[in-house]
C-alpha positions as CSV (number, residue, x, y, z in Angstrom):
1,M,86.4,102.6,102.2
2,D,84.4,105.4,103.9
3,V,84.2,108.7,102.1
4,L,83.1,111.7,104.2
5,Y,81.9,115.1,102.9
6,F,81.9,118.3,104.9
7,A,80.4,121.8,104.6
8,W,79.4,122.8,101.1
9,V,80.8,119.5,99.6
10,R,78.2,117.6,101.7
11,E,75.5,120.1,100.6
12,R,76.2,119.6,96.9
13,I,76.4,115.9,97.1
14,G,73.6,115.5,99.5
15,L,75.3,113.0,101.8
16,P,77.5,113.3,104.8
17,K,79.2,109.9,104.3
18,E,79.1,106.8,102.1
19,K,80.9,103.5,101.6
20,V,82.7,103.4,98.3
21,E,84.1,100.4,96.4
22,T,86.9,101.7,94.2
23,T,89.6,100.7,91.9
24,A,91.3,104.1,92.2
25,T,95.0,104.0,93.2
26,N,95.2,107.6,94.3
27,V,92.9,110.4,95.5
28,R,92.7,112.1,92.1
29,D,91.5,108.8,90.5
30,L,88.9,108.5,93.3
31,V,87.7,112.0,92.6
32,A,87.3,111.1,88.9
33,E,85.3,108.1,89.8
34,L,83.1,110.1,92.1
35,S,82.6,112.9,89.6
36,A,81.3,110.4,87.1
37,R,78.5,109.5,89.4
38,G,76.4,112.4,88.3
39,P,76.0,116.2,88.3
40,R,75.9,116.6,92.1
41,Y,79.3,114.9,92.4
42,A,80.7,116.7,89.4
43,A,79.7,120.1,90.9
44,A,81.3,119.2,94.3
45,F,84.6,118.2,92.6
46,A,84.6,120.8,89.8
47,D,87.4,122.9,91.4
48,L,90.0,120.8,93.3
49,S,91.8,124.0,94.3
50,A,88.8,124.8,96.5
51,L,89.0,121.4,98.3
52,R,91.2,119.7,100.9
53,V,91.5,116.0,101.5
54,A,92.4,113.9,104.5
55,L,93.3,110.2,104.5
56,D,92.6,108.4,107.8
57,Q,92.3,111.9,109.4
58,D,95.7,113.1,108.1
59,L,95.8,116.1,105.7
60,S,97.0,114.9,102.4
61,D,97.1,115.8,98.7
62,F,95.2,114.6,95.6
63,D,98.2,112.6,94.3
64,A,98.4,110.5,97.5
65,P,98.0,106.7,97.2
66,L,94.9,105.0,98.6
67,E,96.5,101.7,99.4
68,G,95.5,100.7,102.9
69,V,93.4,103.8,103.4
70,R,90.1,103.3,105.3
71,E,88.7,106.8,105.3
72,V,88.8,109.7,102.9
73,A,87.4,113.1,103.8
74,F,86.8,116.0,101.5
75,F,86.2,119.5,102.9
76,P,86.8,123.2,102.0
77,P,89.9,125.0,103.3
78,M,89.7,126.1,106.9
79,T,90.2,129.7,107.9
80,G,91.2,131.0,111.3
81,G,89.5,133.9,113.0
């Protein structure tokens, strides 16, 4: 699946996008797998309350299943103004 990173998440990880092979069944498990890749990933995912996730461009939550998902995007909350 494609995993996309936006804003400070991208800055901490150092990549805008990558292909990921995963055995994760939900987003939370995917985050655990990614966090185990090293300190940059661990820093990006240290506080899930500061992150939002979208599955195939639909806002979702961290307990959402990944079955059939082609794209996961991580980004900070948006604010209006």
